[in-house]
C-alpha positions as CSV (number, residue, x, y, z in Angstrom):
1,M,110.2,52.6,83.1
2,H,111.6,53.9,86.4
3,A,110.1,57.0,88.1
4,F,112.1,58.7,90.8
5,I,111.2,61.5,93.2
6,F,114.4,63.0,94.8
7,L,113.2,64.7,98.0
8,R,115.3,66.8,100.4
9,H,114.6,66.5,104.1
10,A,112.4,68.9,106.1
11,E,113.8,71.7,108.3
12,S,116.5,70.4,110.7
13,E,118.0,71.9,113.8
14,G,121.2,72.6,111.8
15,N,119.1,74.5,109.2
16,A,117.4,76.6,111.9
17,Q,120.6,77.3,113.9
18,G,122.7,78.1,110.8
19,Y,125.5,75.6,111.0
20,L,127.0,73.3,108.4
21,Q,125.6,69.8,109.1
22,G,127.2,67.4,106.6
23,Q,127.1,64.1,108.4
24,V,126.3,65.6,111.8
25,D,123.2,63.7,112.9
26,S,120.8,66.6,113.7
27,S,117.1,66.0,114.2
28,L,114.2,67.9,112.6
29,T,112.8,70.9,114.3
30,A,109.2,70.9,115.4
31,Q,108.4,72.9,112.3
32,G,110.2,70.3,110.1
33,K,108.3,67.4,111.7
34,A,105.0,69.3,111.1
35,E,106.0,70.0,107.4
36,A,107.0,66.4,106.8
37,A,103.7,65.2,108.3
38,A,101.8,67.7,106.2
39,L,103.5,66.4,103.0
40,A,102.7,62.9,103.9
41,E,99.0,63.7,104.4
42,R,99.0,65.7,101.2
43,W,100.3,62.9,99.1
44,K,98.0,60.4,100.8
45,A,95.0,62.6,99.9
46,L,96.2,62.9,96.3
47,G,96.5,59.1,96.0
48,V,100.3,59.1,95.5
49,T,102.0,55.7,95.8
50,F,105.6,54.4,95.6
51,D,107.0,50.9,95.3
52,R,109.8,51.7,97.7
53,L,111.2,54.6,99.8
54,V,115.0,54.8,99.8
55,C,116.4,56.9,102.6
56,S,119.7,58.4,103.9
57,P,120.7,56.9,107.3
58,L,121.0,60.4,108.8
59,L,118.3,61.3,111.4
60,R,116.9,64.3,109.7
61,A,116.2,62.2,106.6
62,R,114.7,59.3,108.5
63,Q,112.4,61.6,110.5
64,T,111.2,63.1,107.2
65,A,110.6,59.6,105.8
66,A,108.8,58.3,108.8
67,P,105.4,60.0,108.3
68,L,105.6,59.2,104.6
69,V,106.1,55.5,105.4
70,A,103.1,55.6,107.8
71,A,100.8,57.5,105.5
72,L,101.6,55.8,102.2
73,G,102.2,52.3,103.5
74,V,105.5,52.1,101.6
75,E,108.5,50.0,102.4
76,M,111.6,51.9,103.5
77,E,115.2,50.9,102.7
78,I,118.1,52.7,104.4
79,E,121.0,53.3,101.9
80,P,124.2,54.8,103.2
81,L,125.2,56.1,99.7
82,W,122.4,58.7,100.1
83,A,124.0,60.3,103.2
84,E,125.0,64.0,103.0
85,R,128.4,65.1,101.9
86,S,131.1,64.8,104.6
87,F,132.6,68.3,105.2
88,G,135.3,67.1,107.6
89,A,136.4,69.5,110.3
90,L,133.9,72.1,109.1
91,E,130.9,70.1,110.2
92,G,129.0,71.6,113.1
93,K,130.5,75.0,112.6
94,P,128.3,78.1,112.1
95,F,128.3,79.4,108.5
96,T,129.1,82.9,109.8
97,D,132.4,81.5,111.1
98,I,133.1,79.4,108.0
99,Y,132.6,82.4,105.7
100,Q,135.2,84.5,107.7
101,V,138.0,81.9,107.1
102,Q,140.9,83.3,105.1
103,P,141.6,82.2,102.5
104,P,137.9,81.5,101.8
105,V,136.7,77.9,102.0
106,D,136.3,76.6,98.5
107,F,133.4,74.1,98.6
108,S,133.6,73.8,94.8
109,A,137.2,72.8,94.3
110,P,136.7,69.5,92.4
111,F,139.7,67.5,93.7
112,I,140.3,69.0,97.2
113,R,138.9,67.4,100.3
114,V,136.8,70.1,102.0
115,G,137.5,70.6,105.7
116,E,140.8,68.7,105.4
117,T,139.2,65.2,105.8
118,G,135.8,65.7,104.1
119,E,134.7,64.6,100.6
120,S,135.9,66.5,97.5
121,Q,133.3,67.3,94.8
122,L,134.7,64.4,92.8
123,D,134.3,62.0,95.8
124,L,130.7,63.1,96.2
125,Y,130.1,62.8,92.5
126,L,131.4,59.3,92.3
127,R,129.2,58.3,95.3
128,A,126.2,59.8,93.7
129,C,126.9,57.8,90.5
130,Q,127.0,54.6,92.6
131,A,123.7,55.5,94.3
132,L,122.1,56.3,91.0
133,Q,123.3,53.0,89.4
134,K,121.8,51.1,92.3
135,L,118.5,52.8,91.6
136,V,118.3,52.0,87.9
137,N,119.2,48.4,88.6
138,L,116.0,48.0,90.7
139,P,112.9,46.5,89.1
140,Q,110.8,49.0,87.1
141,G,108.6,51.0,89.4
142,R,108.2,54.2,91.3
143,Y,110.8,55.2,94.0
144,L,111.0,58.0,96.5
145,I,114.5,58.9,97.6
146,V,114.8,61.0,100.8
147,S,118.2,62.6,101.0
148,H,120.2,65.9,101.2
149,G,121.0,68.9,99.1
150,S,124.7,68.3,98.2
151,I,124.3,64.6,97.3
152,L,121.1,65.4,95.3
153,N,123.0,68.1,93.4
154,K,125.7,65.6,92.3
155,T,122.9,63.1,91.4
156,L,121.5,65.6,89.0
157,F,125.1,66.2,87.7
158,A,125.3,62.5,86.9
159,V,121.9,62.4,85.2
160,L,122.7,65.5,83.1
161,G,126.3,64.5,82.3
162,I,127.9,67.4,84.1
163,T,131.3,66.8,85.7
164,P,132.4,68.7,88.9
165,Q,133.9,72.1,88.0
166,G,136.2,74.5,89.8
167,H,135.0,77.4,92.0
168,G,132.6,79.8,90.3
169,R,132.0,77.5,87.4
170,S,130.0,74.7,89.0
171,P,126.2,74.8,88.6
172,T,124.0,74.5,91.7
173,F,120.5,73.1,91.9
174,Q,118.6,74.7,94.7
175,F,117.1,72.0,96.9
176,D,115.2,73.9,99.6
177,N,113.7,71.9,102.5
178,L,111.1,69.4,101.2
179,S,111.7,70.4,97.6
180,Y,111.9,67.6,95.1
181,A,112.8,66.7,91.6
182,H,110.8,64.2,89.5
183,L,112.7,62.2,86.8
184,T,112.0,59.1,84.8
185,Y,114.5,56.6,83.3
186,D,113.6,54.5,80.3
187,E,116.0,51.6,80.2
188,A,114.7,50.5,76.8
189,N,116.1,53.6,75.1
190,P,118.0,54.3,77.5
191,R,117.0,57.9,78.3
192,W,116.4,60.2,81.3
193,R,113.4,62.5,81.2
194,W,113.1,65.6,83.5
195,I,109.4,65.9,84.6
196,G,109.6,68.8,87.0
197,F,110.9,70.4,90.2
198,T,108.9,72.0,93.0
199,S,109.2,73.3,96.5
200,P,106.6,73.8,99.3
201,A,106.0,77.4,98.2
202,Q,105.1,76.1,94.8
203,W,102.9,73.1,95.6
204,D,99.8,73.2,93.6
205,G,99.2,69.5,92.7
206,R,100.1,69.8,89.0
207,L,103.4,67.9,89.3
208,E,102.1,65.4,91.7
209,R,99.2,64.5,89.4
210,T,101.7,63.2,86.9
211,W,102.8,60.4,89.2
212,K,99.9,59.5,91.5
213,T,97.9,56.2,91.2
């Protein structure tokens, strides 16, 4: 059995300043660093353990992972497949400016590269499938993946058998900062099982008790 926690990074400078990050390498804010440290101490106190932490190479993800590595004594692997979606020329631009573009920017067009040179939904979906396949090919165990909202969305698409859809028809999974999804994969069946989803505002220990030592 494989158990996976898919965790979005803590608050970053891009989140706080309201610009589209994509693969722009912004750091965590002071609040984000404090939140990541608090989560690490919370999981340590609950006796949570992982066999490996797999992390996006982007700074905001690595800074989220750092206190978890220190508190839980887990080995970290940097995996480029877990980087955030590339948004091309839109990266670094304020959302207020992006939303004023005419015609409107369509982030959900399945085959069109966003921001001229960025990844299409299909590009991102295929990358998520590659990342997911690498995970299930690991030895059985418990794995923490620290990544980003867009790529984690497409990971859940792959798990649930959803293909990228056109604008207005594509579902969205709301990964707030430090929210996470818990899934297991039974390769003997094979079958995915959805255990739960939670965010900092909902932390009460119930989900975490299902995967601690």
